[in-house]
LOBADREN-547162 format. One record per residue (C-alpha): residue number from 1; residue in three letters; chain; x, y, z. Coordinates in steps of 0.001 Angstrom, whole numbers, plus 524288, in hexadecimal, padded with zeros to 5 digits. Layout:
# LOBADREN-547162
+------+------+-------+-------+-------+-------+
| resi | resn | chain |    px |    py |    pz |
+------+------+-------+-------+-------+-------+
|  NUM |  ALA |     A |     X |     Y |     Z |
...
+------+------+-------+-------+-------+-------+
END
This chain:
# LOBADREN-547162
+------+------+-------+-------+-------+-------+
| resi | resn | chain |    px |    py |    pz |
+------+------+-------+-------+-------+-------+
|    1 |  UNK |     A | 404D3 | E925E | AB5DD |
|    2 |  UNK |     A | 4016C | E9D6A | ABF50 |
|    3 |  UNK |     A | 40301 | E94CE | ACB56 |
|    4 |  UNK |     A | 40FD3 | E8F57 | AC64D |
|    5 |  UNK |     A | 4157E | E9CDF | AC452 |
|    6 |  UNK |     A | 410E0 | EA1E4 | AD18D |
|    7 |  UNK |     A | 41781 | E963C | AD812 |
|    8 |  UNK |     A | 42411 | E9964 | AD0C9 |
|    9 |  UNK |     A | 42353 | EA79F | AD4F5 |
|   10 |  UNK |     A | 4212C | EA3C6 | AE31F |
|   11 |  UNK |     A | 42D38 | E9AFD | AE2FE |
|   12 |  UNK |     A | 436E4 | EA5A9 | ADEEC |
|   13 |  UNK |     A | 43DC1 | EAFBA | AE766 |
|   14 |  UNK |     A | 43CE7 | EBDF6 | AE2FA |
|   15 |  UNK |     A | 44A2B | EC3B4 | ADFB8 |
|   16 |  UNK |     A | 4507C | EB69C | ADCCF |
|   17 |  UNK |     A | 45239 | EB129 | ACF10 |
|   18 |  UNK |     A | 44A93 | EA50A | ACB53 |
|   19 |  UNK |     A | 450D2 | E97C7 | AC9B2 |
|   20 |  UNK |     A | 451AC | E9203 | ABC0F |
|   21 |  UNK |     A | 4463B | E88FF | ABEF9 |
|   22 |  UNK |     A | 43DC0 | E942B | AC3C5 |
|   23 |  UNK |     A | 44178 | E9C8D | AB806 |
|   24 |  UNK |     A | 43DE8 | E919F | AAE9E |
|   25 |  UNK |     A | 430D3 | E8F97 | AB566 |
|   26 |  UNK |     A | 42DD8 | E9E34 | AB511 |
|   27 |  UNK |     A | 43116 | E9EDF | AA699 |
|   28 |  UNK |     A | 42896 | E92FC | AA3DC |
|   29 |  UNK |     A | 41CFE | E994C | AAAB0 |
|   30 |  UNK |     A | 41F42 | EA612 | AA36D |
|   31 |  UNK |     A | 41FDD | E9EBB | A9670 |
|   32 |  UNK |     A | 412FE | E97E6 | A997E |
|   33 |  UNK |     A | 40C72 | EA4B8 | A9CE2 |
|   34 |  UNK |     A | 411B0 | EAB04 | A9072 |
|   35 |  UNK |     A | 40C4A | E9FC2 | A885D |
|   36 |  UNK |     A | 3FEEB | EA0ED | A8EEB |
|   37 |  UNK |     A | 3FE78 | EAF93 | A8C87 |
|   38 |  UNK |     A | 4019A | EADCF | A7E15 |
|   39 |  UNK |     A | 3F6DF | EA37E | A7CBB |
|   40 |  UNK |     A | 3ED33 | EACB8 | A8345 |
|   41 |  UNK |     A | 3F17F | EB7C0 | A7A24 |
|   42 |  UNK |     A | 3EE9A | EAF8A | A6E23 |
|   43 |  UNK |     A | 3E0C1 | EAD35 | A731F |
|   44 |  UNK |     A | 3DE23 | EBBAC | A7545 |
|   45 |  UNK |     A | 3D57F | EC310 | A6BDC |
|   46 |  UNK |     A | 3DC7F | ECE0C | A64A0 |
|   47 |  UNK |     A | 3D3C4 | ED971 | A60FE |
|   48 |  UNK |     A | 3D759 | EE2A5 | A55DE |
|   49 |  UNK |     A | 3CEA1 | EEE8B | A5701 |
|   50 |  UNK |     A | 3CE52 | EFCC3 | A52ED |
|   51 |  UNK |     A | 3D187 | EFC19 | A4466 |
|   52 |  UNK |     A | 3C342 | EFA42 | A4033 |
|   53 |  UNK |     A | 3B847 | F02C9 | A457E |
|   54 |  UNK |     A | 3ACE4 | EFBA5 | A4BD5 |
|   55 |  UNK |     A | 39F5D | EFB1A | A45A3 |
|   56 |  UNK |     A | 39489 | EF120 | A4429 |
|   57 |  UNK |     A | 3986D | EEF9D | A35EB |
|   58 |  UNK |     A | 3A602 | EEB4B | A3A44 |
|   59 |  UNK |     A | 3A168 | EE31D | A45C6 |
|   60 |  UNK |     A | 39951 | ED94A | A3E1C |
|   61 |  UNK |     A | 3A45D | ED43B | A3544 |
|   62 |  UNK |     A | 3AD33 | ED362 | A4133 |
|   63 |  UNK |     A | 3A33D | ECB05 | A486A |
|   64 |  UNK |     A | 3A1F5 | EC20B | A3CA3 |
|   65 |  UNK |     A | 3B0BD | EC0A9 | A3BAA |
|   66 |  UNK |     A | 3B152 | EBD0F | A4A20 |
|   67 |  UNK |     A | 3A66E | EB2E7 | A48DF |
|   68 |  UNK |     A | 3AB58 | EAC31 | A3C88 |
|   69 |  UNK |     A | 3B912 | EABC3 | A4226 |
|   70 |  UNK |     A | 3B396 | EA474 | A4DD4 |
|   71 |  UNK |     A | 3ABDA | E9BA6 | A44BF |
|   72 |  UNK |     A | 3B835 | E9860 | A3D36 |
|   73 |  UNK |     A | 3BF91 | E955D | A49C6 |
|   74 |  UNK |     A | 3B46E | E8CBC | A4E62 |
|   75 |  UNK |     A | 3B42B | E8544 | A4198 |
|   76 |  UNK |     A | 3C2F4 | E8310 | A42D0 |
|   77 |  UNK |     A | 3C08E | E7C76 | A5009 |
|   78 |  UNK |     A | 3C5E2 | E8801 | A57D5 |
|   79 |  UNK |     A | 3BEDD | E8A2B | A64BB |
|   80 |  UNK |     A | 3B5B7 | E95F5 | A64BF |
|   81 |  UNK |     A | 3AEB4 | E9B03 | A70C6 |
|   82 |  UNK |     A | 39FF5 | E9852 | A6F30 |
|   83 |  UNK |     A | 39C09 | EA544 | A7564 |
|   84 |  UNK |     A | 3A52F | EACB6 | A6C66 |
|   85 |  UNK |     A | 39F85 | EA54A | A60CF |
|   86 |  UNK |     A | 39176 | EA8EC | A6474 |
|   87 |  UNK |     A | 394C3 | EB751 | A6683 |
|   88 |  UNK |     A | 39C4E | EB83B | A59B9 |
|   89 |  UNK |     A | 39155 | EB1AE | A5228 |
|   90 |  UNK |     A | 38737 | EBAE5 | A57E1 |
|   91 |  UNK |     A | 38F5A | EC711 | A54B5 |
|   92 |  UNK |     A | 39236 | EC257 | A46DE |
|   93 |  UNK |     A | 38399 | EBFA9 | A44A2 |
|   94 |  UNK |     A | 38649 | EB273 | A3E65 |
|   95 |  UNK |     A | 37A55 | EA9B9 | A3D17 |
|   96 |  UNK |     A | 37FCE | E9E53 | A352D |
|   97 |  UNK |     A | 38369 | E9149 | A3B42 |
|   98 |  UNK |     A | 39228 | E9121 | A3B06 |
|   99 |  UNK |     A | 39230 | E8243 | A3C62 |
|  100 |  UNK |     A | 38C59 | E8106 | A2ED1 |
|  101 |  UNK |     A | 39719 | E8931 | A2897 |
|  102 |  UNK |     A | 3A388 | E835A | A2327 |
|  103 |  UNK |     A | 3B12A | E885E | A263D |
|  104 |  UNK |     A | 3B196 | E8F08 | A18F0 |
|  105 |  UNK |     A | 3A4C0 | E960A | A1BB5 |
|  106 |  UNK |     A | 3A9BF | E9B11 | A28CF |
|  107 |  UNK |     A | 3B636 | EA037 | A2299 |
|  108 |  UNK |     A | 3AE10 | EA6C2 | A17FA |
|  109 |  UNK |     A | 3A591 | EAD6E | A223F |
|  110 |  UNK |     A | 3B1B5 | EB23C | A295A |
|  111 |  UNK |     A | 3B778 | EB77E | A1CA6 |
|  112 |  UNK |     A | 3AAA6 | EBE6E | A1993 |
|  113 |  UNK |     A | 3AA8E | EC49B | A271E |
|  114 |  UNK |     A | 3B85A | EC9D3 | A2505 |
|  115 |  UNK |     A | 3B469 | ECF82 | A17D0 |
|  116 |  UNK |     A | 3A8EA | ED692 | A1E28 |
|  117 |  UNK |     A | 3B1FF | EDBAE | A28C0 |
|  118 |  UNK |     A | 3BBC6 | EE156 | A1F00 |
|  119 |  UNK |     A | 3B0A1 | EE777 | A172E |
|  120 |  UNK |     A | 3AAFF | EEE03 | A234F |
|  121 |  UNK |     A | 3B882 | EF23D | A27C9 |
|  122 |  UNK |     A | 3BA71 | EFB13 | A1BED |
|  123 |  UNK |     A | 3B0A1 | F04E2 | A215F |
|  124 |  UNK |     A | 3B1B6 | F021E | A2FE7 |
|  125 |  UNK |     A | 3B2A0 | F109E | A3393 |
|  126 |  UNK |     A | 3A646 | F1411 | A2C0D |
|  127 |  UNK |     A | 39F49 | F0875 | A31F6 |
|  128 |  UNK |     A | 3A2F5 | F0D26 | A3F8D |
|  129 |  UNK |     A | 39D90 | F1ACA | A3CDB |
|  130 |  UNK |     A | 39099 | F14F1 | A3883 |
|  131 |  UNK |     A | 390B8 | F0C30 | A447C |
|  132 |  UNK |     A | 392C7 | F17BE | A4DB4 |
|  133 |  UNK |     A | 387BF | F1F87 | A473A |
|  134 |  UNK |     A | 37E23 | F1551 | A4C2D |
|  135 |  UNK |     A | 382C2 | F168A | A5A39 |
|  136 |  UNK |     A | 37E62 | F209B | A643E |
|  137 |  UNK |     A | 383B6 | F2E65 | A62E6 |
|  138 |  UNK |     A | 38ADF | F2DA7 | A6FE3 |
|  139 |  UNK |     A | 391A2 | F20E1 | A6C58 |
|  140 |  UNK |     A | 3948B | F25A8 | A5E94 |
|  141 |  UNK |     A | 39B7C | F31E0 | A6379 |
|  142 |  UNK |     A | 3A382 | F29DF | A6D12 |
|  143 |  UNK |     A | 3A7DE | F2041 | A629B |
|  144 |  UNK |     A | 3AB04 | F2B23 | A58EE |
|  145 |  UNK |     A | 3B303 | F328A | A6323 |
|  146 |  UNK |     A | 3BAD9 | F2653 | A6659 |
|  147 |  UNK |     A | 3BD77 | F23A9 | A57E7 |
|  148 |  UNK |     A | 3C1B0 | F31C5 | A55A7 |
|  149 |  UNK |     A | 3CAE5 | F313E | A616F |
|  150 |  UNK |     A | 3D14B | F24C9 | A5C48 |
|  151 |  UNK |     A | 3D319 | F2AF6 | A4EDF |
|  152 |  UNK |     A | 3D954 | F373B | A54A4 |
|  153 |  UNK |     A | 3E259 | F2F32 | A5D57 |
|  154 |  UNK |     A | 3E6FE | F276B | A519B |
|  155 |  UNK |     A | 3E9DC | F33FE | A4A0E |
|  156 |  UNK |     A | 3F1DE | F391B | A558B |
|  157 |  UNK |     A | 3F99B | F2C69 | A5630 |
|  158 |  UNK |     A | 3FC6A | F2D3F | A47AE |
|  159 |  UNK |     A | 4010F | F3B53 | A4947 |
|  160 |  UNK |     A | 40A0A | F3779 | A547C |
|  161 |  UNK |     A | 40F10 | F2B50 | A4D55 |
|  162 |  UNK |     A | 409FA | F22AC | A5846 |
|  163 |  UNK |     A | 40481 | F18FF | A4E74 |
|  164 |  UNK |     A | 411E0 | F1714 | A4858 |
|  165 |  UNK |     A | 41710 | F0969 | A4A8C |
|  166 |  UNK |     A | 4237D | F0882 | A52C5 |
|  167 |  UNK |     A | 42711 | EFB3D | A4D21 |
|  168 |  UNK |     A | 43447 | EFB51 | A4678 |
|  169 |  UNK |     A | 432AA | EF426 | A3988 |
|  170 |  UNK |     A | 43E80 | EFA21 | A32DF |
|  171 |  UNK |     A | 44B58 | F0070 | A36E4 |
|  172 |  UNK |     A | 455A0 | F08D8 | A3063 |
|  173 |  UNK |     A | 463B4 | F03EA | A30EC |
|  174 |  UNK |     A | 46E66 | F0B5E | A29A8 |
|  175 |  UNK |     A | 46451 | F11B9 | A20BB |
|  176 |  UNK |     A | 45EAA | F0456 | A1D65 |
|  177 |  UNK |     A | 4511A | EFFC2 | A211C |
|  178 |  UNK |     A | 44F6F | EF280 | A27D2 |
|  179 |  UNK |     A | 44174 | EED88 | A27A0 |
|  180 |  UNK |     A | 44243 | EDECE | A2999 |
|  181 |  UNK |     A | 442C8 | ED85E | A36F7 |
|  182 |  UNK |     A | 44FE4 | ED1E2 | A345A |
|  183 |  UNK |     A | 4566F | EDE61 | A2F96 |
|  184 |  UNK |     A | 450E3 | EE674 | A3AD0 |
|  185 |  UNK |     A | 45582 | EDCA5 | A450B |
|  186 |  UNK |     A | 46328 | EDBC3 | A3F1C |
|  187 |  UNK |     A | 46460 | EEA9C | A3EEB |
|  188 |  UNK |     A | 45F27 | EECB6 | A4CB5 |
|  189 |  UNK |     A | 46675 | EE19D | A5372 |
|  190 |  UNK |     A | 473CD | EE87C | A5481 |
|  191 |  UNK |     A | 46D29 | EF545 | A5861 |
|  192 |  UNK |     A | 4653C | EEEFD | A6353 |
|  193 |  UNK |     A | 470F0 | EE6F6 | A679F |
|  194 |  UNK |     A | 478B0 | EF389 | A68F4 |
|  195 |  UNK |     A | 46DE9 | EF967 | A7171 |
|  196 |  UNK |     A | 46DA4 | EED77 | A7A63 |
|  197 |  UNK |     A | 47C82 | EECE9 | A7B93 |
|  198 |  UNK |     A | 47E1C | EFB94 | A7D84 |
|  199 |  UNK |     A | 481AB | EF97C | A8BD7 |
|  200 |  UNK |     A | 48C43 | EEF3E | A898E |
|  201 |  UNK |     A | 49722 | EF94E | A8B3D |
|  202 |  UNK |     A | 4920D | EFE62 | A985C |
|  203 |  UNK |     A | 49A4C | EFC12 | AA4B0 |
|  204 |  UNK |     A | 490F5 | EF24A | AAAEE |
|  205 |  UNK |     A | 49281 | EE907 | A9F57 |
|  206 |  UNK |     A | 4A152 | EE96E | A9F7B |
|  207 |  UNK |     A | 4A88B | EDDB2 | AA54D |
|  208 |  UNK |     A | 4AD78 | EE45D | AB1C4 |
|  209 |  UNK |     A | 49F9C | EE7D9 | AB64B |
|  210 |  UNK |     A | 497F4 | EDD4C | AAF50 |
|  211 |  UNK |     A | 49EE2 | ED240 | AB659 |
|  212 |  UNK |     A | 49C13 | ED8C6 | AC387 |
|  213 |  UNK |     A | 48DD7 | EDCBE | AC173 |
|  214 |  UNK |     A | 4897B | ED26F | AB78A |
|  215 |  UNK |     A | 47FBB | ED3CE | AAC76 |
|  216 |  UNK |     A | 473D4 | ED262 | AB545 |
|  217 |  UNK |     A | 479E2 | ED71F | AC1F2 |
|  218 |  UNK |     A | 480E0 | ECF6C | ACC83 |
|  219 |  UNK |     A | 479A0 | ED0EA | AD96A |
|  220 |  UNK |     A | 485E2 | ED2E5 | AE1AF |
|  221 |  UNK |     A | 48B67 | EDDB5 | AD8FD |
|  222 |  UNK |     A | 47E7C | EE4F2 | AD864 |
|  223 |  UNK |     A | 47CBC | EE43A | AE728 |
|  224 |  UNK |     A | 48A40 | EEA56 | AE8A4 |
|  225 |  UNK |     A | 486A3 | EF551 | ADF35 |
|  226 |  UNK |     A | 47A42 | EF83D | AE6EF |
|  227 |  UNK |     A | 481D7 | EF80D | AF3C3 |
|  228 |  UNK |     A | 48C79 | F00D5 | AEE2A |
|  229 |  UNK |     A | 49751 | EF6F2 | AF0C3 |
|  230 |  UNK |     A | 499A1 | EF2B8 | AE2AE |
|  231 |  UNK |     A | 4A80F | EF273 | ADEE8 |
|  232 |  UNK |     A | 4A84D | EF906 | AD18C |
|  233 |  UNK |     A | 4B269 | EF272 | AC89C |
|  234 |  UNK |     A | 4BD5E | EFA8B | AC2FE |
|  235 |  UNK |     A | 4BCC5 | F0054 | AB56E |
|  236 |  UNK |     A | 4AECA | F051F | AB708 |
|  237 |  UNK |     A | 4ABCD | F12A0 | AB1B9 |
|  238 |  UNK |     A | 4A7B1 | F1E07 | ABA4B |
|  239 |  UNK |     A | 49935 | F1E19 | AB71C |
|  240 |  UNK |     A | 49756 | F0F74 | AB939 |
|  241 |  UNK |     A | 49DAF | F10E3 | AC6AA |
|  242 |  UNK |     A | 49471 | F1C1A | AC9C8 |
|  243 |  UNK |     A | 488B8 | F13EB | AC59D |
|  244 |  UNK |     A | 48CBD | F0855 | ACE1F |
|  245 |  UNK |     A | 48EB2 | F112B | AD9EC |
|  246 |  UNK |     A | 48192 | F17FB | AD7F8 |
|  247 |  UNK |     A | 47AD5 | F0AAB | AD746 |
|  248 |  UNK |     A | 47CAE | F0927 | AE5EA |
|  249 |  UNK |     A | 46FAE | F06E4 | AEC9C |
|  250 |  UNK |     A | 46CDA | F11DF | AF636 |
|  251 |  UNK |     A | 45F0A | F0E11 | AFA22 |
|  252 |  UNK |     A | 458D0 | F0122 | AFD82 |
|  253 |  UNK |     A | 45065 | EFD06 | AF207 |
|  254 |  UNK |     A | 44406 | EF5E3 | AF63D |
|  255 |  UNK |     A | 441FC | EE8A6 | AEFD9 |
|  256 |  UNK |     A | 4397A | EE88D | AE3C8 |
|  257 |  UNK |     A | 42CFD | EE0A7 | AE35A |
|  258 |  UNK |     A | 4300C | ED2D2 | ADECD |
|  259 |  UNK |     A | 422AE | ECF13 | AD98D |
|  260 |  UNK |     A | 417AC | ED43D | AD105 |
|  261 |  UNK |     A | 409F5 | ED2FA | AD665 |
|  262 |  UNK |     A | 3FE30 | ECF10 | ACE50 |
|  263 |  UNK |     A | 3F7B0 | EDC49 | AD083 |
|  264 |  UNK |     A | 403E9 | EE3AD | ACC58 |
|  265 |  UNK |     A | 40540 | EDB28 | AC053 |
|  266 |  UNK |     A | 3F712 | EDDA7 | ABC7A |
|  267 |  UNK |     A | 3F85D | EEC65 | ABE0C |
|  268 |  UNK |     A | 4051D | EECBE | AB655 |
|  269 |  UNK |     A | 3FF23 | EE5D9 | AAA8B |
|  270 |  UNK |     A | 3F311 | EEE8B | AAAF7 |
|  271 |  UNK |     A | 3FBC1 | EFA7F | AA900 |
|  272 |  UNK |     A | 403D4 | EF44D | A9E09 |
|  273 |  UNK |     A | 4010B | EF858 | A8FFE |
|  274 |  UNK |     A | 3FCBC | EED2D | A8754 |
|  275 |  UNK |     A | 402F7 | EF2E7 | A7B06 |
|  276 |  UNK |     A | 410BD | EF23E | A80C3 |
|  277 |  UNK |     A | 41982 | EE93C | A78D1 |
|  278 |  UNK |     A | 41EB4 | EDCE4 | A7F3A |
|  279 |  UNK |     A | 42959 | ED29D | A7D84 |
|  280 |  UNK |     A | 42C09 | EC734 | A7494 |
|  281 |  UNK |     A | 4234C | EBD13 | A7B41 |
|  282 |  UNK |     A | 416E0 | EC363 | A756B |
|  283 |  UNK |     A | 4112E | EC563 | A8315 |
|  284 |  UNK |     A | 40BAF | ED32E | A8316 |
|  285 |  UNK |     A | 4063C | EDCCC | A8CFA |
|  286 |  UNK |     A | 3F836 | ED96D | A8984 |
|  287 |  UNK |     A | 3F9ED | ECB7C | A8E68 |
|  288 |  UNK |     A | 3FF12 | ECFC4 | A9BB0 |
|  289 |  UNK |     A | 3F4D7 | EDA7A | A9D0B |
|  290 |  UNK |     A | 3EA47 | ED06D | A9A44 |
|  291 |  UNK |     A | 3EF31 | EC66E | AA40D |
|  292 |  UNK |     A | 3F0BC | ED101 | AAE75 |
|  293 |  UNK |     A | 3E1E4 | ED201 | AAEB3 |
|  294 |  UNK |     A | 3E115 | EC41A | AB425 |
|  295 |  UNK |     A | 3E5F6 | EC2E8 | AC21D |
|  296 |  UNK |     A | 3EB92 | EB52D | AC117 |
|  297 |  UNK |     A | 3F2D7 | EB868 | AB46A |
|  298 |  UNK |     A | 3F7DC | EC526 | ABA23 |
|  299 |  UNK |     A | 3FCBC | EBD97 | AC5FA |
|  300 |  UNK |     A | 4043C | EB450 | ABD0A |
|  301 |  UNK |     A | 40A1A | EBFA9 | AB591 |
|  302 |  UNK |     A | 40E09 | EC669 | AC243 |
|  303 |  UNK |     A | 41433 | EB9B3 | AC6E6 |
|  304 |  UNK |     A | 41C42 | EB827 | ABA7C |
|  305 |  UNK |     A | 420B7 | EC655 | ABAFF |
|  306 |  UNK |     A | 423E2 | EC569 | AC993 |
|  307 |  UNK |     A | 42C51 | EB964 | AC7A5 |
|  308 |  UNK |     A | 4350B | EC0E6 | ABE3E |
|  309 |  UNK |     A | 43467 | ECD8E | AC605 |
|  310 |  UNK |     A | 438A8 | EC784 | AD2E1 |
|  311 |  UNK |     A | 44306 | EBDD7 | ACE1A |
|  312 |  UNK |     A | 448B5 | EC41C | AC1DB |
|  313 |  UNK |     A | 443F7 | EB8EA | AB943 |
|  314 |  UNK |     A | 44327 | EBBE4 | AAAAF |
|  315 |  UNK |     A | 439A2 | EB35A | AA353 |
|  316 |  UNK |     A | 43E25 | EADFE | A963F |
|  317 |  UNK |     A | 433E6 | EB662 | A8FBD |
|  318 |  UNK |     A | 439F4 | EC299 | A95BF |
|  319 |  UNK |     A | 4477A | EBFF0 | A9039 |
|  320 |  UNK |     A | 443CB | EC3BA | A824B |
|  321 |  UNK |     A | 43F22 | ED094 | A7CBB |
|  322 |  UNK |     A | 43C9E | ED78D | A6FF0 |
|  323 |  UNK |     A | 444EE | EE2D9 | A6AF0 |
|  324 |  UNK |     A | 43C11 | EECC2 | A6467 |
|  325 |  UNK |     A | 44086 | EF827 | A5C00 |
|  326 |  UNK |     A | 4392E | F04FF | A5D2A |
|  327 |  UNK |     A | 43AB0 | F11E5 | A561D |
|  328 |  UNK |     A | 44099 | F1C9A | A5E8D |
|  329 |  UNK |     A | 43C09 | F26BF | A54BF |
|  330 |  UNK |     A | 43137 | F2595 | A4AC4 |
|  331 |  UNK |     A | 435C0 | F20FE | A3D4E |
|  332 |  UNK |     A | 443F5 | F1FB0 | A41CB |
|  333 |  UNK |     A | 44775 | F11B4 | A3DFC |
|  334 |  UNK |     A | 45643 | F1258 | A3F93 |
|  335 |  UNK |     A | 45AB7 | F05CC | A461B |
|  336 |  UNK |     A | 4635C | F0C77 | A5031 |
|  337 |  UNK |     A | 45879 | F15C6 | A546A |
|  338 |  UNK |     A | 44E31 | F0BB5 | A580D |
|  339 |  UNK |     A | 44A40 | F08FF | A6615 |
|  340 |  UNK |     A | 44BA4 | EFAF8 | A6ABA |
|  341 |  UNK |     A | 442C7 | EF64C | A75AE |
|  342 |  UNK |     A | 44180 | EE8ED | A7BF6 |
|  343 |  UNK |     A | 433ED | EE33B | A7DDD |
|  344 |  UNK |     A | 43359 | EDB44 | A8A6B |
|  345 |  UNK |     A | 4296F | ED146 | A8EC5 |
|  346 |  UNK |     A | 41D19 | ED731 | A9482 |
|  347 |  UNK |     A | 41E56 | ED22B | AA27C |
|  348 |  UNK |     A | 42D17 | ED479 | AA278 |
|  349 |  UNK |     A | 42A7A | EE299 | A9EC4 |
|  350 |  UNK |     A | 42065 | EE3B8 | AA99B |
|  351 |  UNK |     A | 42A27 | EDE82 | AB3A2 |
|  352 |  UNK |     A | 4340F | EE8A9 | AAF31 |
|  353 |  UNK |     A | 429DC | EF361 | AB0FC |
|  354 |  UNK |     A | 42708 | EEE71 | ABEB2 |
|  355 |  UNK |     A | 43594 | EEE36 | AC20A |
|  356 |  UNK |     A | 437D8 | EFC07 | ABCF4 |
|  357 |  UNK |     A | 42BC7 | F0157 | AC3E1 |
|  358 |  UNK |     A | 42FA6 | EFB73 | AD0F7 |
|  359 |  UNK |     A | 43DC8 | F0021 | ACFCC |
|  360 |  UNK |     A | 43952 | F0E03 | ACCBE |
|  361 |  UNK |     A | 42FD4 | F0DF3 | AD844 |
|  362 |  UNK |     A | 43AAB | F09BD | AE1AA |
|  363 |  UNK |     A | 443F0 | F13F9 | ADC04 |
|  364 |  UNK |     A | 439B2 | F1E8D | ADD9B |
|  365 |  UNK |     A | 43685 | F1A5D | AEB84 |
|  366 |  UNK |     A | 444EA | F1B11 | AEF6F |
|  367 |  UNK |     A | 447A8 | F27BB | AE7D9 |
|  368 |  UNK |     A | 4519F | F20E3 | ADF3A |
|  369 |  UNK |     A | 44C83 | F2622 | AD243 |
|  370 |  UNK |     A | 451CF | F31ED | ACB02 |
|  371 |  UNK |     A | 4491E | F3D31 | AC6D8 |
|  372 |  UNK |     A | 448E5 | F3812 | AB8E3 |
|  373 |  UNK |     A | 441D2 | F2BD5 | ABD71 |
|  374 |  UNK |     A | 4360D | F33CA | AC19E |
|  375 |  UNK |     A | 432E9 | F3902 | AB41B |
|  376 |  UNK |     A | 424C8 | F3657 | AB074 |
|  377 |  UNK |     A | 42111 | F3250 | ABE4C |
|  378 |  UNK |     A | 414B1 | F38B4 | AC336 |
|  379 |  UNK |     A | 415B4 | F432A | ACDD4 |
|  380 |  UNK |     A | 424A1 | F433C | ACDAB |
+------+------+-------+-------+-------+-------+
END
């Protein structure tokens, strides 16, 4: 799949749109990669840690649960790694011959291990204190300081309402609460539609300008605007005329980079935050951060991003997003006061960041930015 995509990338010309055949092939490759990433995600181990304090009293039931789960999978003809089986059996301190046990016996052992776990869990904090008393004084003080710091940080978050969920599970419409998905969607649809269509009355979407400039921009008309030779149609208001005149290009803008290198792609994903929400395809930041650690996978990702960045291609996966409602103010659930954001696909979002970063760097280099654009920039 990698070789096939690199050949496709080599056959296209940067700046020119792809043919229908090339677009279909690019989408097919992207679909295959998406499918492979989802399969790999299902095989990943998901760890849930932090709710129960560690101690030897808690560790033993956990090891038994792990071993008898493997034993059950093995009895059900599911492949189990032999090395993993030996390590789990040694940690669980199981001496019986599992081959001699029936399926019912294995399930009973697993149930018994879970019962022991829940019993030990009731006093997991006390068990940890006893466990730390047996350790060296230096190690005990370090562990106690870390536990105290976590407890204080949690209290601060509670005081600042940082633990409050931002998920909108109910809204207030005309003094009536809506708490089911169907009612919430029906109430928010006209509100969100109004937000999206708020620009429909603007001059550039009126017939006399829309037919000249187009919805996505006609190349000839935009070249004339940049050259300052655009013939502004009659009936245009004063401020729209001023905007079109000020859009004249006064400096030569250097061409933007038309590709994304493997090294740049790797560095970009290293800086990305894994907890950032993503789009509807269920591909998340963690997947891309993980594959950026492997050079050949990072090269494939850079190739797929470059193909869209240099030709303007939009993959099918990029054409759909999720509208998410957030609270502007805490505990204010009025439908018309919610913030609507659109969650984009992970790599689409990363391409947009790259485009904005490069545009700002060119604007800064040519002194085309206003003073407001320098807010928050170091040493400015």
